[in-house]
C-alpha positions as CSV (number, residue, x, y, z in Angstrom):
1,M,-12.1,11.2,-8.7
2,I,-9.1,9.9,-10.5
3,Y,-7.2,7.0,-8.9
4,S,-4.3,4.8,-10.0
5,T,-4.1,1.1,-10.4
6,I,-1.5,-1.5,-11.4
7,T,-2.6,-3.2,-14.6
8,G,0.5,-5.2,-15.5
9,L,3.6,-6.7,-13.9
10,G,6.8,-8.1,-15.2
11,Y,10.3,-9.1,-14.2
12,Y,13.6,-10.3,-15.6
13,V,16.4,-12.2,-13.8
14,P,19.7,-13.3,-15.6
15,E,20.1,-17.0,-16.5
16,H,23.4,-17.1,-14.6
17,V,22.7,-18.8,-11.2
18,V,25.3,-18.4,-8.5
19,T,24.9,-20.7,-5.6
20,N,26.3,-20.4,-2.1
21,E,28.7,-23.2,-2.9
22,D,29.9,-21.2,-5.9
23,L,30.8,-18.3,-3.6
24,T,33.2,-20.5,-1.7
25,S,35.6,-20.3,-4.7
26,Y,35.9,-16.5,-4.0
27,M,35.8,-16.3,-0.2
28,E,35.9,-18.3,3.0
29,T,32.2,-19.0,3.6
30,S,29.7,-21.9,3.4
31,D,26.2,-22.6,2.4
32,E,25.2,-23.1,6.0
33,W,26.7,-19.8,7.1
34,I,24.9,-17.8,4.4
35,R,21.6,-19.6,4.8
36,E,21.6,-19.1,8.6
37,R,22.3,-15.3,8.4
38,T,20.3,-14.4,5.3
39,G,18.1,-17.2,4.1
40,I,19.7,-17.0,0.7
41,Q,20.5,-20.1,-1.3
42,E,21.4,-18.6,-4.7
43,R,21.3,-15.4,-6.6
44,R,21.6,-14.3,-10.3
45,Y,24.5,-12.4,-11.9
46,F,24.3,-10.7,-15.2
47,T,26.4,-11.7,-18.2
48,Y,28.7,-9.1,-19.5
49,G,28.1,-8.3,-23.2
50,K,24.6,-9.8,-23.0
51,E,22.8,-7.9,-20.3
52,T,22.8,-4.4,-18.9
53,N,20.7,-2.6,-16.3
54,A,18.6,-1.0,-19.0
55,S,18.2,-4.2,-21.1
56,M,17.0,-6.2,-18.0
57,A,14.6,-3.3,-17.2
58,A,13.4,-3.3,-20.9
59,A,12.7,-7.1,-20.7
60,A,10.7,-6.7,-17.5
61,S,8.8,-3.7,-18.9
62,R,7.9,-5.6,-22.1
63,M,6.3,-8.3,-20.0
64,A,4.4,-5.8,-17.9
65,L,3.2,-3.9,-20.9
66,E,2.0,-7.0,-22.6
67,R,0.1,-8.1,-19.5
68,A,-1.5,-4.7,-19.2
69,E,-2.4,-4.8,-22.9
70,V,-0.6,-1.4,-23.3
71,T,1.7,-0.4,-26.2
72,A,4.9,1.5,-25.7
73,K,3.4,4.5,-27.4
74,E,0.6,4.7,-24.8
75,V,3.1,5.3,-21.9
76,D,3.2,8.9,-20.7
77,L,6.1,8.8,-18.2
78,I,8.8,6.5,-16.9
79,V,9.9,6.4,-13.3
80,Y,13.0,4.4,-12.9
81,A,14.7,3.4,-9.7
82,T,18.2,2.1,-9.5
83,I,21.5,2.6,-7.6
84,T,23.6,0.8,-10.2
85,P,23.1,2.7,-13.5
86,D,24.9,1.7,-16.6
87,Y,26.5,5.1,-16.8
88,F,27.4,7.7,-14.2
89,F,25.0,9.8,-16.2
90,P,22.6,9.8,-18.0
91,G,20.5,7.4,-16.0
92,S,19.5,3.9,-17.3
93,G,15.9,5.1,-17.6
94,F,16.9,7.0,-20.7
95,L,18.7,4.0,-22.2
96,M,15.6,1.8,-21.6
97,Q,13.4,4.5,-23.1
98,R,15.5,4.3,-26.2
99,E,15.4,0.5,-26.4
100,L,11.6,0.5,-26.0
101,G,11.0,3.2,-28.6
102,M,9.4,5.6,-26.1
103,E,11.2,8.7,-27.3
104,G,9.8,12.1,-26.2
105,I,8.2,11.1,-22.9
106,G,9.6,12.2,-19.6
107,V,12.0,10.0,-17.6
108,I,12.4,10.4,-13.8
109,D,15.5,8.6,-12.4
110,I,15.5,8.2,-8.6
111,R,18.0,6.8,-6.2
112,D,16.2,5.6,-3.1
113,Q,18.0,2.3,-2.8
114,C,16.0,-0.6,-1.4
115,S,12.9,1.7,-1.1
116,G,13.3,2.8,-4.7
117,F,10.4,0.9,-6.2
118,V,7.9,2.1,-3.6
119,Y,9.1,5.7,-3.9
120,A,8.8,5.4,-7.7
121,L,5.3,3.9,-7.3
122,S,4.3,6.9,-5.1
123,I,5.5,9.4,-7.7
124,A,3.5,7.6,-10.4
125,D,0.4,7.6,-8.1
126,Q,0.6,11.3,-7.5
127,F,1.1,12.2,-11.2
128,I,-1.9,10.1,-12.2
129,K,-4.2,11.4,-9.4
130,S,-3.3,15.0,-10.4
131,G,-4.6,14.2,-13.9
132,M,-1.3,15.0,-15.6
133,Y,-0.7,11.5,-16.9
134,K,-2.8,8.4,-17.6
135,T,-0.2,5.6,-18.1
136,I,3.1,5.4,-16.3
137,L,5.8,2.7,-16.4
138,V,7.5,2.1,-13.0
139,V,10.8,0.2,-12.9
140,G,13.3,-1.1,-10.4
141,A,16.5,-2.6,-11.8
142,E,20.0,-3.4,-10.4
143,I,23.3,-4.9,-11.4
144,Q,25.1,-5.3,-8.1
145,S,27.4,-8.3,-8.9
146,T,30.1,-6.0,-10.4
147,W,30.7,-3.7,-7.4
148,I,30.5,-6.1,-4.4
149,N,33.8,-7.1,-2.9
150,K,33.9,-10.9,-3.6
151,S,36.6,-11.6,-1.0
152,T,36.6,-13.0,2.5
153,E,36.9,-9.4,3.7
154,G,33.7,-8.4,1.9
155,R,31.7,-11.6,2.3
156,G,29.3,-10.0,4.9
157,V,27.9,-7.9,2.0
158,A,28.8,-9.9,-1.1
159,V,26.7,-13.0,-0.2
160,I,23.6,-10.9,0.0
161,F,23.2,-9.2,-3.4
162,G,22.0,-10.2,-6.8
163,D,20.9,-8.8,-10.2
164,G,17.5,-8.4,-11.7
165,A,14.7,-6.1,-12.8
166,G,11.0,-5.6,-12.2
167,A,8.3,-3.4,-13.7
168,A,4.7,-2.3,-13.2
169,V,2.3,-0.5,-15.5
170,V,0.3,2.1,-13.5
171,R,-2.9,3.5,-15.1
172,A,-5.6,6.0,-14.3
173,T,-8.9,4.6,-13.1
174,D,-12.2,5.8,-11.6
175,D,-12.7,2.5,-9.8
176,A,-12.4,3.4,-6.1
177,E,-12.6,-0.3,-5.1
178,H,-9.5,-1.4,-7.0
179,R,-6.6,1.0,-6.7
180,I,-3.5,2.2,-4.9
181,L,-5.0,3.4,-1.6
182,S,-2.0,5.3,-0.3
183,T,1.8,5.5,-0.2
184,H,4.0,6.6,2.7
185,L,7.6,7.8,2.4
186,H,10.2,8.4,5.0
187,A,14.0,9.0,5.3
188,D,16.6,9.8,8.0
189,G,19.9,11.0,6.7
190,R,21.6,10.9,10.1
191,F,22.4,7.2,9.3
192,A,23.6,7.6,5.7
193,E,27.0,6.2,6.5
194,D,25.7,3.1,8.1
195,L,25.0,1.7,4.6
196,Y,26.8,3.4,1.7
197,V,29.3,3.4,-1.1
198,K,31.6,6.5,-0.9
199,D,33.2,6.5,-4.3
200,P,33.2,7.8,-7.0
201,G,31.9,11.0,-5.5
202,S,32.1,14.6,-6.8
203,S,33.2,16.0,-3.4
204,R,36.6,14.3,-3.6
205,P,39.6,16.1,-5.0
206,D,39.7,13.7,-8.0
207,R,36.7,11.6,-9.0
208,A,38.8,9.2,-11.0
209,A,39.4,5.8,-9.6
210,T,42.7,6.5,-7.9
211,K,44.8,3.8,-6.2
212,Q,44.2,5.4,-2.9
213,M,40.4,5.2,-3.3
214,V,40.7,1.5,-4.1
215,D,43.1,0.8,-1.3
216,E,41.0,2.6,1.2
217,G,37.9,0.6,0.1
218,G,36.0,3.7,-1.2
219,F,34.3,1.6,-3.9
220,D,33.1,-1.1,-1.4
221,V,29.8,-1.3,0.2
222,V,30.1,-0.2,3.9
223,M,27.4,-1.7,6.1
224,N,26.8,-1.5,9.8
225,G,24.8,-4.7,9.9
226,N,23.6,-4.4,13.5
227,A,22.4,-0.8,13.0
228,V,20.6,-1.7,9.7
229,F,18.8,-4.7,11.3
230,K,17.7,-2.7,14.4
231,H,16.3,0.2,12.4
232,A,14.8,-2.0,9.7
233,V,12.6,-4.1,12.0
234,V,11.2,-1.0,13.7
235,R,10.7,1.1,10.5
236,F,9.2,-1.8,8.5
237,T,6.5,-2.4,11.2
238,E,5.9,1.4,11.7
239,V,5.3,2.2,8.0
240,I,3.1,-0.8,7.5
241,H,0.9,0.2,10.4
242,E,0.9,3.8,9.0
243,G,-0.6,2.6,5.8
244,L,-3.1,0.4,7.5
245,Q,-4.3,3.1,9.9
246,A,-4.6,5.7,7.1
247,N,-7.1,3.5,5.4
248,G,-9.0,2.1,8.4
249,F,-7.4,-1.4,8.3
250,S,-5.6,-3.6,10.8
251,P,-2.8,-6.3,10.1
252,E,-5.3,-9.2,10.0
253,D,-6.9,-7.5,6.9
254,I,-3.7,-7.9,4.9
255,S,-4.1,-10.5,2.1
256,L,-0.5,-10.4,1.1
257,L,2.6,-8.5,2.4
258,V,5.3,-8.0,-0.1
259,P,8.4,-6.8,1.8
260,H,11.7,-5.8,0.3
261,Q,13.8,-8.9,0.2
262,A,16.7,-7.8,2.4
263,N,17.1,-10.7,4.8
264,V,14.8,-13.5,5.8
265,R,15.4,-12.8,9.5
266,I,14.0,-9.2,9.0
267,S,11.0,-10.5,7.1
268,E,10.3,-13.1,9.7
269,Y,10.6,-10.6,12.6
270,V,8.1,-8.2,10.9
271,R,5.7,-11.1,10.1
272,N,5.7,-12.1,13.7
273,Q,5.2,-8.6,14.9
274,L,2.2,-8.2,12.7
275,G,0.8,-11.6,13.6
276,L,0.6,-12.8,10.0
277,P,0.7,-16.4,8.9
278,E,3.5,-17.5,6.6
279,D,1.2,-17.8,3.5
280,R,0.4,-14.1,3.7
281,V,4.0,-12.9,3.3
282,I,5.9,-13.4,0.0
283,S,9.5,-14.5,0.2
284,N,11.8,-15.3,-2.7
285,I,15.1,-14.1,-1.3
286,H,16.3,-17.7,-1.3
287,K,16.3,-17.7,-5.1
288,Y,17.5,-14.1,-5.9
289,G,19.1,-12.6,-2.9
290,N,18.7,-8.9,-2.3
291,T,18.1,-7.1,-5.7
292,T,17.5,-3.7,-4.0
293,A,15.1,-1.6,-6.1
294,A,14.1,-4.7,-8.1
295,S,13.2,-6.9,-5.2
296,I,9.6,-5.8,-4.6
297,P,8.4,-5.8,-8.2
298,I,10.1,-9.2,-8.8
299,A,8.4,-10.6,-5.7
300,L,5.0,-9.0,-6.5
301,T,5.1,-10.4,-10.1
302,E,5.9,-13.9,-8.9
303,A,3.1,-13.7,-6.3
304,W,0.7,-12.6,-9.0
305,E,1.8,-15.4,-11.3
306,Q,1.3,-17.9,-8.5
307,G,-2.3,-16.7,-8.0
308,R,-1.5,-15.2,-4.6
309,V,-2.7,-11.8,-5.7
310,K,-6.4,-11.7,-6.6
311,P,-9.0,-9.0,-7.3
312,G,-10.2,-7.5,-4.0
313,D,-7.1,-8.5,-2.0
314,L,-5.4,-6.0,0.3
315,V,-1.8,-6.0,-0.7
316,C,0.9,-4.1,1.2
317,L,4.3,-3.3,-0.1
318,A,7.0,-2.3,2.4
319,A,10.7,-1.5,2.2
320,F,13.7,-0.3,4.2
321,G,17.1,0.7,2.9
322,S,20.1,2.9,2.7
323,G,19.6,6.5,3.5
324,F,18.0,5.4,5.7
325,T,14.8,5.2,3.7
326,W,11.6,3.4,4.4
327,A,8.2,3.3,2.6
328,S,5.0,1.5,2.2
329,A,2.1,1.3,-0.3
330,L,-1.3,-0.1,0.4
331,I,-3.2,-1.5,-2.6
332,K,-6.7,-2.8,-3.0
333,W,-6.2,-5.2,-6.0
């Protein structure tokens, strides 16, 4: 049997730190208000002219490749998750491929929002188990600081998001004891408009950034916060249980849960529902905010660096996001 395993992890966050106090110069808010609602203390914003979505992804990928002891030429495929590409098209995965000197291999760009990294990991897992590829680079990267509405009107969303990138090297293995056990993907498009950005979209009479689009808030993130929270806490728990049951485990078997870093209240609710102690759930949202497709690989990398992920551990990744999408991956490290 051919299985897949994660052999290297990496991440990159910009140097520019934006604290809650910094945001008070843009909007009416406070450190206390933001912490109470999200658990976030600061986030990172990219520097124009220095960093791009693709360059951050390349930096994270170089770290992951080095740790996996894999050269760029050994990579067979790139699966790249982002909702904030550098260009409308082609995707940032192609720009990163060029920067890393990986010309000729396939690039799959996916847009599954906050569930993007787990979706991408699932794609890599299937390609490897089929025998088609042996080494796949999985990436999640976002620059969100440029499209959030940094005004008092948009503060409910603006205070949440940050920039960053994370990457994982996934390789073929015949070791059944240390591998990706299963992945589980779900979506429900009935709630697409509960968390979305409308423009620029091809179904409008004019895709150009018209004054009407701007005035009507077409480029702003629209979020029904109550609906997102209510769905997230249910779907997070469901998809984690799904992964555990598929492999004959229960919540107490989890060594470490790595949830998408959306909101500390969501993570805490899920942790309590599963009956997990605090030290079995990774949380770094206070430092980076919500980095969407990058949040899980950043958190997983930091957990690994801190010695919280060890051989033989049962690691669960779980995400919920716009679409709505939700997904999990269960890994025997």
